[in-house]
RODO-2510 file (C-alpha; in nm, 4 decimals, decimal comma):
residues 559
     n   res          X          Y          Z
     1     m    12,1793    15,8673    17,6789
     2     v    11,9489    16,1076    17,4937
     3     i    11,7647    15,8177    17,3293
     4     a    11,7260    15,6408    17,6623
     5     a    11,5897    15,9599    17,8145
     6     v    11,3353    16,0028    17,5351
     7     f    11,2193    15,6429    17,5070
     8     t    11,1209    15,5888    17,8646
     9     p    10,8604    15,3190    17,9445
    10     l    10,5938    15,5877    17,9545
    11     t    10,6812    15,7371    17,6132
    12     a    10,7181    15,3897    17,4616
    13     h    10,3724    15,2889    17,5845
    14     t    10,2290    15,6218    17,4722
    15     f    10,3717    15,5734    17,1242
    16     f    10,2445    15,2124    17,1142
    17     f     9,8871    15,3005    17,2065
    18     l     9,8810    15,6074    16,9808
    19     l     9,9951    15,3930    16,6876
    20     s     9,7308    15,1303    16,7747
    21     s     9,4645    15,4015    16,7900
    22     i     9,5641    15,5401    16,4508
    23     g     9,5551    15,1913    16,3003
    24     t     9,2129    15,1192    16,4495
    25     l     9,0797    15,4547    16,3337
    26     t     9,2075    15,3788    15,9836
    27     g     9,0203    15,0491    15,9912
    28     i     8,6982    15,2241    16,0967
    29     w     8,7416    15,4769    15,8157
    30     w     8,7939    15,1994    15,5600
    31     v     8,4866    15,0083    15,6777
    32     w     8,2795    15,3276    15,6672
    33     r     8,3922    15,3810    15,3048
    34     h     8,2955    15,0203    15,2152
    35     q     7,9627    14,9688    15,3849
    36     d     7,8543    14,7399    15,0995
    37     k     8,0754    14,4657    15,2418
    38     q     7,9218    14,1734    15,4223
    39     a     7,8647    14,2685    15,7916
    40     a     8,0666    14,5909    15,7517
    41     t     7,8496    14,7749    16,0039
    42     e     7,9041    14,5076    16,2666
    43     l     8,2814    14,5150    16,2098
    44     g     8,2760    14,8935    16,2459
    45     i     8,0977    14,8628    16,5820
    46     f     8,3594    14,6123    16,7015
    47     l     8,6473    14,8392    16,5961
    48     g     8,4728    15,1333    16,7627
    49     f     8,4726    14,9553    17,0993
    50     v     8,8349    14,8517    17,0433
    51     l     8,9332    15,2136    16,9712
    52     l     8,7693    15,3314    17,2947
    53     w     8,9390    15,0444    17,4766
    54     i     9,2844    15,1525    17,3501
    55     l     9,2199    15,5207    17,4220
    56     g     9,1016    15,4295    17,7734
    57     q     9,4253    15,2453    17,8375
    58     l     9,6225    15,5400    17,6990
    59     g     9,4331    15,7774    17,9238
    60     e     9,5016    15,5615    18,2282
    61     l     9,8749    15,6288    18,1836
    62     f     9,8247    16,0010    18,2547
    63     a     9,5078    16,0128    18,4627
    64     g     9,6652    15,9912    18,8065
    65     p     9,5558    15,7622    19,0916
    66     i     9,1873    15,8502    19,0986
    67     g     9,1468    15,8773    18,7230
    68     a     9,3387    15,5554    18,6568
    69     y     9,1207    15,3744    18,9101
    70     a     8,8007    15,4861    18,7319
    71     l     8,9396    15,4171    18,3837
    72     s     9,0450    15,0638    18,4797
    73     f     8,6805    14,9674    18,5299
    74     a     8,5758    15,1520    18,2113
    75     i     8,8341    14,9434    18,0255
    76     e     8,6732    14,6264    18,1635
    77     a     8,3383    14,7444    18,0254
    78     l     8,4911    14,8106    17,6836
    79     r     8,6585    14,4668    17,6890
    80     a     8,3171    14,3085    17,7479
    81     c     8,1529    14,5148    17,4722
    82     a     8,4332    14,4297    17,2290
    83     a     8,3979    14,0558    17,3002
    84     i     8,0194    14,0664    17,2475
    85     s     8,0439    14,2782    16,9306
    86     w     8,3092    14,0417    16,7894
    87     f     8,0753    13,7481    16,8562
    88     y     7,7875    13,9272    16,6826
    89     f     7,9992    14,0435    16,3854
    90     v     8,1333    13,6965    16,3128
    91     l     7,7894    13,5349    16,3248
    92     i     7,6505    13,7901    16,0795
    93     f     7,9460    13,7657    15,8430
    94     a     7,9566    13,3862    15,8474
    95     g     7,5887    13,3583    15,7571
    96     y     7,4508    13,2605    16,0986
    97     r     7,1736    13,5207    16,1049
    98     e     6,9211    13,2570    16,2080
    99     v     7,1369    13,1814    16,5131
   100     v     7,1490    13,5485    16,6089
   101     r     6,7705    13,5737    16,5774
   102     s     6,7000    13,2666    16,7921
   103     l     6,5476    13,3346    17,1342
   104     l     6,7908    13,1053    17,3180
   105     v     7,0992    13,2825    17,1834
   106     r     6,9520    13,6244    17,2598
   107     v     6,8780    13,5245    17,6174
   108     l     7,2283    13,3811    17,6661
   109     v     7,3966    13,6876    17,5128
   110     v     7,1955    13,9291    17,7258
   111     a     7,2595    13,7244    18,0402
   112     g     7,6327    13,7074    17,9689
   113     a     7,6513    14,0786    17,8865
   114     v     7,4660    14,1749    18,2065
   115     y     7,6924    13,9542    18,4161
   116     l     8,0082    14,0998    18,2651
   117     l     7,8934    14,4583    18,3035
   118     v     7,7642    14,4186    18,6581
   119     f     8,0490    14,2130    18,8039
   120     t     8,3395    14,3778    18,6224
   121     v     8,2365    14,7406    18,5685
   122     f     8,0663    14,8864    18,8743
   123     p     8,3242    14,9310    19,1530
   124     p     8,0908    14,8576    19,4461
   125     v     8,0058    14,5162    19,3027
   126     a     8,3297    14,4505    19,1176
   127     t     8,5541    14,5297    19,4133
   128     s     8,3374    14,3335    19,6541
   129     y     8,2913    14,0149    19,4535
   130     t     8,5294    14,0138    19,1564
   131     f     8,8479    14,2212    19,1715
   132     t     9,1087    14,3396    19,4117
   133     a     9,2362    14,6800    19,2941
   134     l     9,6056    14,7545    19,3492
   135     r     9,7812    15,0731    19,2418
   136     s    10,1271    15,0320    19,0960
   137     p    10,3278    15,3558    19,0649
   138     t    10,6342    15,1903    18,9065
   139     p    10,7453    15,2717    18,6397
   140     f    10,4274    15,4819    18,6009
   141     m    10,0833    15,4871    18,7572
   142     t     9,8617    15,1860    18,6690
   143     v     9,5813    14,9983    18,8408
   144     i     9,6044    14,6196    18,8659
   145     l     9,2719    14,4342    18,8908
   146     t     9,3276    14,0808    19,0182
   147     d     9,0370    13,8427    18,9570
   148     n     9,1072    13,5883    19,2295
   149     t     8,7434    13,5051    19,3111
   150     l     8,4887    13,2678    19,1603
   151     y     8,2989    13,5638    19,0200
   152     g     8,6113    13,6905    18,8509
   153     e     8,6941    13,3518    18,7014
   154     l     8,3382    13,3167    18,5697
   155     a     8,3611    13,6623    18,4099
   156     i     8,6797    13,5569    18,2307
   157     v     8,5148    13,2351    18,1067
   158     i     8,2111    13,4231    17,9735
   159     g     8,4266    13,6784    17,7924
   160     y     8,6440    13,4107    17,6345
   161     l     8,3344    13,2120    17,5349
   162     f     8,2073    13,5067    17,3304
   163     i     8,5454    13,5324    17,1607
   164     a     8,5926    13,1572    17,1126
   165     v     8,2456    13,0772    16,9737
   166     g     8,2625    13,3640    16,7270
   167     s     8,6191    13,2842    16,6208
   168     v     8,5500    12,9138    16,5710
   169     g     8,2452    12,9964    16,3574
   170     l     8,4514    13,2333    16,1445
   171     l     8,7414    12,9922    16,0932
   172     y     8,5004    12,7081    16,0163
   173     r     8,3396    12,9121    15,7402
   174     l     8,6732    13,0239    15,5971
   175     i     8,8129    12,6707    15,5885
   176     r     8,4967    12,5106    15,4516
   177     a     8,4781    12,7691    15,1737
   178     e     8,8089    12,6355    15,0317
   179     y     8,9411    12,9812    14,9651
   180     t     9,2378    13,0403    14,7400
   181     q     9,5056    13,1035    15,0012
   182     w     9,5472    12,8750    15,2996
   183     w     9,7373    13,1423    15,4896
   184     q     9,4319    13,3662    15,5243
   185     p     9,2371    13,1629    15,7856
   186     t     9,5742    13,0557    15,9317
   187     a     9,6842    13,4172    15,9824
   188     i     9,3552    13,5212    16,1412
   189     g     9,3414    13,2124    16,3612
   190     s     9,7040    13,2493    16,4749
   191     t     9,6545    13,6157    16,5636
   192     l     9,3448    13,5318    16,7661
   193     v     9,5342    13,2629    16,9590
   194     i     9,8241    13,5000    17,0341
   195     v     9,5878    13,7720    17,1562
   196     v     9,3946    13,5364    17,3853
   197     v     9,7085    13,3663    17,5249
   198     t     9,8877    13,6931    17,5990
   199     d     9,5720    13,8338    17,7570
   200     a     9,5386    13,5306    17,9818
   201     f     9,9135    13,5161    18,0617
   202     p    10,0520    13,8716    18,0308
   203     g    10,3775    13,7730    18,1978
   204     l    10,4805    13,5794    17,8832
   205     l    10,5663    13,9036    17,7042
   206     a    10,8877    14,0876    17,7760
   207     l    10,8949    14,4619    17,8505
   208     t    10,5352    14,4558    17,9737
   209     v    10,4157    14,6548    18,2714
   210     a    10,1779    14,5090    18,5275
   211     g     9,8319    14,6638    18,5097
   212     v     9,8607    14,7715    18,1431
   213     d     9,6070    14,6023    17,9114
   214     y     9,7725    14,5302    17,5762
   215     s     9,4832    14,3149    17,4445
   216     g     9,3038    14,6116    17,2903
   217     a     9,5929    14,6556    17,0491
   218     g     9,5782    14,2828    16,9741
   219     a     9,2041    14,3041    16,9029
   220     a     9,2730    14,5949    16,6682
   221     a     9,5319    14,3827    16,4894
   222     v     9,2731    14,1084    16,4378
   223     g     9,0249    14,3550    16,2890
   224     l     9,2826    14,5125    16,0582
   225     l     9,4115    14,1704    15,9508
   226     f     9,0548    14,0697    15,8661
   227     i     9,0152    14,3784    15,6469
   228     m     9,3438    14,3165    15,4644
   229     t     9,3039    13,9427    15,4080
   230     v     8,9297    13,9196    15,3514
   231     y     8,7524    14,2436    15,2693
   232     r     9,0151    14,4003    15,0455
   233     r     9,0390    14,0893    14,8269
   234     d     8,6623    14,0980    14,7602
   235     e     8,6600    13,7205    14,7746
   236     f     8,4215    13,6563    15,0570
   237     e     8,1464    13,9119    15,0203
   238     f     7,8854    13,6419    14,9946
   239     a     8,0833    13,3219    15,0200
   240     p     7,9926    13,2141    15,3763
   241     v     7,6179    13,2333    15,3131
   242     a     7,6513    13,0783    14,9696
   243     r     7,8577    12,7863    15,0903
   244     a     7,6289    12,7180    15,3859
   245     h     7,2904    12,7424    15,2187
   246     v     7,3307    12,6988    14,8439
   247     v     7,6555    12,5701    14,7010
   248     e     7,7064    12,2620    14,9145
   249     s     7,3518    12,1341    14,8592
   250     i     7,3527    12,1397    14,4768
   251     d     7,5044    11,8635    14,2626
   252     d     7,5118    12,0741    13,9448
   253     p     7,7955    12,3223    13,8842
   254     v     7,7336    12,6466    14,0760
   255     i     7,9515    12,9561    14,0464
   256     m     7,8977    13,2573    14,2744
   257     c     8,0076    13,6046    14,1615
   258     n     7,9978    13,9463    14,3228
   259     p     7,8431    14,2473    14,1422
   260     n     8,1808    14,3146    13,9767
   261     r     8,1759    13,9736    13,8012
   262     v     8,4501    13,8397    14,0288
   263     v     8,4241    13,4742    14,1330
   264     i     8,3683    13,4500    14,5083
   265     d     8,2867    13,0820    14,5454
   266     y     8,1977    12,7642    14,3575
   267     n     8,1280    12,4014    14,4333
   268     s     8,3337    12,0974    14,3386
   269     a     8,1080    12,0177    14,0429
   270     a     8,2113    12,3487    13,8816
   271     e     8,5870    12,2881    13,9065
   272     p     8,6201    12,1137    13,5653
   273     l     8,4706    12,4238    13,3971
   274     f     8,7546    12,6554    13,4997
   275     t     9,0299    12,7278    13,2510
   276     a     9,2624    12,8496    13,5306
   277     s     9,3643    12,6679    13,8479
   278     a     9,2742    12,9527    14,0844
   279     g     8,9216    13,0760    14,0214
   280     i     8,8204    13,2606    14,3375
   281     g     8,9087    13,6270    14,3434
   282     r     8,9509    13,6522    13,9657
   283     p     8,7160    13,7935    13,7000
   284     i     8,5010    13,5349    13,5267
   285     d     8,6425    13,6461    13,1899
   286     a     8,9836    13,5164    13,2996
   287     v     8,8849    13,1779    13,4403
   288     l     8,5771    13,0550    13,2504
   289     p     8,5296    12,9461    12,8873
   290     d     8,4475    13,2286    12,6464
   291     a     8,1025    13,0879    12,5683
   292     l     8,0108    13,1174    12,9365
   293     a     8,2035    13,4331    13,0237
   294     d     8,0504    13,6282    12,7328
   295     m     7,6944    13,5782    12,8571
   296     d     7,4804    13,8693    12,9690
   297     f     7,4503    13,7950    13,3392
   298     d     7,1170    13,9625    13,4023
   299     p     6,9174    13,7844    13,6777
   300     s     6,6015    13,9695    13,5700
   301     q     6,5850    13,7638    13,2497
   302     d     6,3611    13,4614    13,2957
   303     d     6,4841    13,2641    12,9940
   304     d     6,7621    13,0123    13,0484
   305     t     7,0482    12,9755    12,8011
   306     m     7,1654    12,6538    12,6384
   307     l     7,5429    12,6194    12,6041
   308     s     7,7746    12,3495    12,4743
   309     l     8,1043    12,3316    12,6674
   310     t     8,4013    12,0989    12,6552
   311     v     8,4520    11,9401    12,9980
   312     d     8,7398    11,6972    13,0518
   313     g     8,7689    11,6559    12,6756
   314     e     8,3999    11,5718    12,6336
   315     c     8,1345    11,7947    12,4787
   316     k     7,8523    11,8533    12,7262
   317     h     7,5347    12,0546    12,7028
   318     f     7,4189    12,2785    12,9879
   319     d     7,1085    12,4751    13,0690
   320     v     7,2460    12,7931    13,2302
   321     s     7,0243    12,9872    13,4710
   322     i     7,1154    13,3036    13,6603
   323     a     6,9911    13,3770    14,0121
   324     a     7,0301    13,7078    14,1931
   325     l     7,2020    13,7071    14,5310
   326     s     7,1095    13,9549    14,7994
   327     d     7,1977    14,0184    15,1589
   328     a     6,9701    14,2282    15,3790
   329     g     6,7996    14,3561    15,0652
   330     e     7,1244    14,4672    14,9003
   331     n     7,2652    14,3345    14,5733
   332     a     7,5339    14,0767    14,6568
   333     g     7,5993    13,9470    14,3057
   334     f     7,4626    13,6498    14,1134
   335     a     7,4884    13,2732    14,0900
   336     l     7,5406    13,0719    13,7732
   337     i     7,3678    12,7349    13,7922
   338     l     7,4568    12,4968    13,5102
   339     t     7,2264    12,1984    13,4744
   340     d     7,3798    11,9152    13,2753
   341     v     7,1255    11,8273    13,0040
   342     t     7,3610    11,6233    12,7879
   343     t     7,1505    11,3081    12,8216
   344     l     6,8294    11,5005    12,7551
   345     h     6,9890    11,6707    12,4549
   346     q     7,0923    11,3329    12,3133
   347     r     6,7426    11,1932    12,3664
   348     t     6,5961    11,4948    12,1912
   349     r     6,8273    11,4380    11,8946
   350     d     6,7269    11,0704    11,8878
   351     l     6,3583    11,1643    11,8941
   352     e     6,4124    11,4104    11,6111
   353     r     6,5774    11,1373    11,4041
   354     q     6,2928    10,8992    11,4861
   355     t     6,0432    11,1660    11,3816
   356     e     6,2255    11,2124    11,0549
   357     q     6,2160    10,8371    10,9988
   358     l     5,8435    10,8359    11,0816
   359     d     5,7826    11,1169    10,8346
   360     e     5,9716    10,9203    10,5721
   361     f     5,7671    10,6108    10,6503
   362     a     5,4441    10,8098    10,6340
   363     s     5,5482    10,9426    10,2954
   364     i     5,6072    10,5879    10,1738
   365     v     5,2692    10,4750    10,3075
   366     s     5,0940    10,7781    10,1643
   367     h     5,2355    10,7616     9,8156
   368     d     5,4015    10,4282     9,7457
   369     l     5,1150    10,2211     9,8911
   370     r     4,8126    10,4429     9,8335
   371     n     4,8822    10,4967     9,4634
   372     p     4,8910    10,1207     9,3770
   373     l     4,5663    10,0793     9,5746
   374     l     4,3981    10,3508     9,3720
   375     v     4,5110    10,1782     9,0523
   376     a     4,3780     9,8447     9,1799
   377     r     4,0411    10,0025     9,2711
   378     g     4,0177    10,1627     8,9280
   379     r     4,0694     9,8306     8,7558
   380     a     3,8326     9,6537     8,9932
   381     e     3,5562     9,8961     8,8944
   382     q     3,5872     9,7677     8,5378
   383     i     3,4975     9,4190     8,6527
   384     a     3,1266     9,3435     8,6682
   385     g     2,9350     9,1190     8,9043
   386     e     3,0027     8,9790     9,2477
   387     d     3,3737     8,9464     9,1801
   388     a     3,4059     9,3261     9,1630
   389     e     3,2502     9,3695     9,5086
   390     a     3,4710     9,0958     9,6536
   391     i     3,7766     9,2825     9,5263
   392     q     3,6594     9,6358     9,6104
   393     d     3,5774     9,5760     9,9788
   394     p     3,9302     9,4634    10,0841
   395     l     4,0854     9,7448     9,8836
   396     i     3,8595    10,0065    10,0495
   397     r     3,9399     9,8658    10,3928
   398     m     4,3143     9,8742    10,3191
   399     e     4,2877    10,2398    10,2116
   400     k     4,0994    10,3281    10,5307
   401     i     4,3642    10,1531    10,7418
   402     i     4,6338    10,3565    10,5661
   403     e     4,4498    10,6837    10,6276
   404     d     4,3865    10,6026    10,9948
   405     s     4,7505    10,4975    11,0450
   406     l     4,8718    10,8271    10,9013
   407     t     4,6264    11,0179    11,1193
   408     l     4,7411    10,8333    11,4317
   409     a     5,1055    10,9062    11,3498
   410     r     5,0321    11,2766    11,3072
   411     e     4,8032    11,3253    11,6075
   412     g     5,0342    11,1541    11,8564
   413     r     5,3152    11,4059    11,8094
   414     a     5,3863    11,6927    12,0457
   415     l     5,1711    11,9991    11,9886
   416     d     5,3256    12,2761    11,7814
   417     e     5,0681    12,5460    11,8450
   418     q     4,7699    12,5885    12,0751
   419     e     4,5202    12,8724    12,0862
   420     w     4,1881    12,9716    12,2381
   421     i     3,9135    12,8249    12,0180
   422     s     3,5367    12,8687    12,0250
   423     f     3,4378    12,5288    12,1644
   424     d     3,0779    12,5279    12,0422
   425     e     3,1846    12,6238    11,6883
   426     i     3,4567    12,3572    11,6595
   427     a     3,2123    12,0944    11,7904
   428     a     2,9574    12,1955    11,5257
   429     e     3,2228    12,1782    11,2531
   430     a     3,3254    11,8283    11,3646
   431     w     2,9627    11,7125    11,3577
   432     d     2,9119    11,8528    11,0068
   433     m     3,2080    11,6440    10,8889
   434     s     3,1041    11,3186    11,0553
   435     g     2,7298    11,3262    11,1329
   436     t     2,4536    11,1371    10,9440
   437     a     2,1035    11,2375    10,8436
   438     t     1,9395    11,0076    11,0974
   439     a     2,1611    11,0834    11,3978
   440     t     2,0925    11,3761    11,6352
   441     f     2,3512    11,6160    11,7704
   442     d     2,2834    11,7904    12,1030
   443     s     2,5355    12,0524    12,2136
   444     a     2,5117    12,1763    12,5742
   445     i     2,8210    12,3951    12,5403
   446     p     2,7394    12,7613    12,6192
   447     q     2,8043    12,9987    12,3335
   448     n     3,1476    13,1627    12,3165
   449     t     3,3016    12,9062    12,5524
   450     g     3,6732    12,8902    12,4803
   451     i     3,8994    12,5856    12,4882
   452     y     4,2784    12,6018    12,4720
   453     a     4,3838    12,3413    12,2175
   454     d     4,5214    12,2686    11,8728
   455     r     4,2292    12,3375    11,6361
   456     s     4,2992    12,0630    11,3818
   457     r     4,3658    11,7916    11,6370
   458     l     4,0673    11,8819    11,8536
   459     r     3,8385    11,8538    11,5521
   460     t     3,9931    11,5146    11,4689
   461     l     3,9281    11,3972    11,8253
   462     l     3,5625    11,5049    11,8152
   463     e     3,5046    11,3580    11,4683
   464     n     3,6337    11,0182    11,5806
   465     l     3,4196    11,0284    11,8959
   466     f     3,1088    11,1151    11,6926
   467     r     3,1817    10,8400    11,4361
   468     n     3,2368    10,5907    11,7172
   469     s     2,8882    10,6679    11,8555
   470     m     2,7280    10,6253    11,5124
   471     d     2,9272    10,3115    11,4220
   472     h     2,8289    10,1320    11,7435
   473     g     2,4840    10,2784    11,8070
   474     p     2,1435    10,2692    11,6381
   475     a     2,0745    10,4740    11,3264
   476     d     1,8824    10,7341    11,5283
   477     v     2,1490    10,7654    11,7967
   478     t     2,1732    11,0955    11,9820
   479     v     2,5216    11,2331    12,0499
   480     r     2,5544    11,4946    12,3228
   481     i     2,8501    11,7149    12,4162
   482     g     2,8770    11,9451    12,7192
   483     l     3,0952    12,0735    13,0025
   484     l     3,1686    11,8913    13,3249
   485     s     3,0691    12,0470    13,6555
   486     g     3,3312    12,2919    13,7738
   487     n     3,4390    12,3581    13,4139
   488     d     3,7315    12,1193    13,4586
   489     g     3,6656    11,9502    13,1263
   490     f     3,4003    11,8246    12,8863
   491     f     3,2118    11,5054    12,7959
   492     v     3,0805    11,3326    12,4860
   493     e     2,8022    11,0779    12,5383
   494     d     2,5451    10,8903    12,3302
   495     t     2,2273    10,6870    12,3582
   496     g     2,3816    10,3694    12,2201
   497     q     2,4432    10,0385    12,3922
   498     g     2,7410    10,1600    12,5982
   499     i     3,0750     9,9917    12,6652
   500     p     3,0959     9,7001    12,9118
   501     e     3,3286     9,7674    13,2059
   502     d     3,5456     9,4657    13,1162
   503     d     3,6129     9,6097    12,7694
   504     r     3,6873     9,9699    12,8687
   505     g     4,0562     9,9029    12,9268
   506     q     4,0962     9,7900    12,5645
   507     v     3,9021    10,0669    12,3936
   508     f     4,2063    10,2839    12,3225
   509     e     4,4315    10,0008    12,2062
   510     k     4,5379    10,0147    11,8424
   511     g     4,3438     9,7635    11,6303
   512     y     4,0695     9,7042    11,8856
   513     s     3,7183     9,7305    11,7364
   514     t     3,3852     9,5536    11,7793
   515     a     3,2561     9,6708    11,4420
   516     e     3,2920     9,4317    11,1482
   517     d     3,4381     9,6949    10,9179
   518     g     3,6246     9,8930    11,1887
   519     t     3,9987     9,9499    11,1663
   520     g     4,0505     9,9829    11,5424
   521     f     4,2338    10,3153    11,5028
   522     g     3,9578    10,5673    11,5751
   523     m     3,9699    10,5563    11,9560
   524     a     4,3478    10,5179    11,9509
   525     i     4,3569    10,8525    11,7647
   526     v     4,1305    11,0047    12,0333
   527     d     4,3686    10,8816    12,3042
   528     a     4,6745    11,0147    12,1177
   529     v     4,5230    11,3618    12,0738
   530     a     4,4148    11,3794    12,4382
   531     d     4,7583    11,2671    12,5558
   532     a     4,9296    11,5301    12,3379
   533     h     4,7173    11,7972    12,5117
   534     g     4,7822    11,6551    12,8591
   535     w     4,4166    11,5609    12,9090
   536     e     4,2889    11,2568    13,0960
   537     i     4,0029    11,0361    12,9705
   538     d     3,7539    10,8384    13,1745
   539     i     3,4910    10,6045    13,0269
   540     t     3,1579    10,5656    13,2037
   541     d     2,7852    10,5250    13,1244
   542     s     2,5551    10,8009    13,0076
   543     e     2,2148    10,8540    13,1694
   544     a     2,0571    10,6790    12,8692
   545     g     2,2831    10,3761    12,9129
   546     g     2,5179    10,4634    12,6290
   547     a     2,8887    10,5419    12,6329
   548     r     3,0194    10,8565    12,7998
   549     f     3,3736    10,9877    12,7574
   550     e     3,4873    11,2468    13,0117
   551     f     3,7947    11,4621    12,9464
   552     t     3,9587    11,6405    13,2425
   553     r     4,2551    11,8746    13,2976
   554     v     4,1238    12,0809    13,0078
   555     e     4,1711    12,4591    12,9966
   556     l     3,8288    12,6191    12,9428
   557     q     3,7194    12,9805    12,9375
   558     e     3,3651    13,0928    12,9980
   559     g     3,2095    13,3117    12,7287
***
């Protein structure tokens, strides 16, 4: 009898709403302490409206007829604000900021909010068009608002639309993110359904009192459940945005981590890298190979790291890059992007082996062939008469072919070192090595002009161009070098007979030469050096009718 006297309907409802208020207040306190969480401010605003909603309903129990009547409409306003703030919170958390910023959504939200507030809050309008207010004194004073008009039905639809659109967006993100525990989106979704159904059909619950709004407590339960299943696990701080805009669009393995080095998301391509079945929510040291987990994850470092990892029993090579993640200017963690370069690595190894074989071949050509030729030339010099000349000429030509072949093999390789060189000085040096007494050299390069190139190979290129002009031109040929307009490159031209347009496509082919004693390697060497530097060559006519070679995509620096 004593218990029955204490736990009357009024005391039971008081205890229920006080407990709901304490729980909601605890949630607000937790969110305030963890403002670094994704959309924490928006969740705090939602819980704030829910807390006022619950306290309003608690106050209605003791406010008397007039006070309960006024509070009933205040509760409707708080219901509307809670629905709108839930919609906004979910969109921000789930990574739909662009939707929130769109003009159409803003107009619709404002229109819906104005409708709800005008037709459900202000008694003159609400009682005329939306609600019929009935006071129910049993078992305690409450106010029942019956929405039996079209305006009332529309207000309900708008409020539920805010809740439904936001909830569907949230559940979609949670499910698509493939989080570790299936029960998390299931729990949140089930609670939302229960809250909406009981709000729409309050008579389904036993021990309920007509006119009492229990949905505020249900909304608080949703917010607290979200904190316990999502925020506290630190799994989804950046996952919705990452999954929507980054992870799903990349074929290479991508692993997202929060600032505490805890895995928050990854794509399907990264699954074979994990050493444990459940990766999300665990430190990277516990779920990734040591070679990857021991890296210094500093997004400020520009250099990528090359790693060899065993994936599905196969050794693969990855180029690992680290990208910083941020949300609203705050540090949200980092992303590991592993580019599979196994094929490229194998090709590089093959090229290195081919280079080694080429070096070995060049050594054979240089020593094993050149030395017998020198011996043959020495013996041929001991022979007198026309027979000596007939023997010497082929031997000299063979030696020149060997030298040009070695030069072509060296100059076609990738550049090891480039530097800024004085262009006019290197051109003069090349002319001193290749010019003749009767030929004229005209340099139009301004003093102290710099060119970014490999010194040795650039000089080889110029020497072969100068020799080409002298080999195919008159004895008094003039060779001119200068810069192209716009300083995009340089040219070398002469006053010789020029190159016919039909022959220009063959000039750089190995073995092509119009000179009787030419080896056909000189211009091929020029092409190889230019290609190694990334330059482009164009053959045209000089103003004097001779040949003109123009080199573009060259890095030049004015003196």
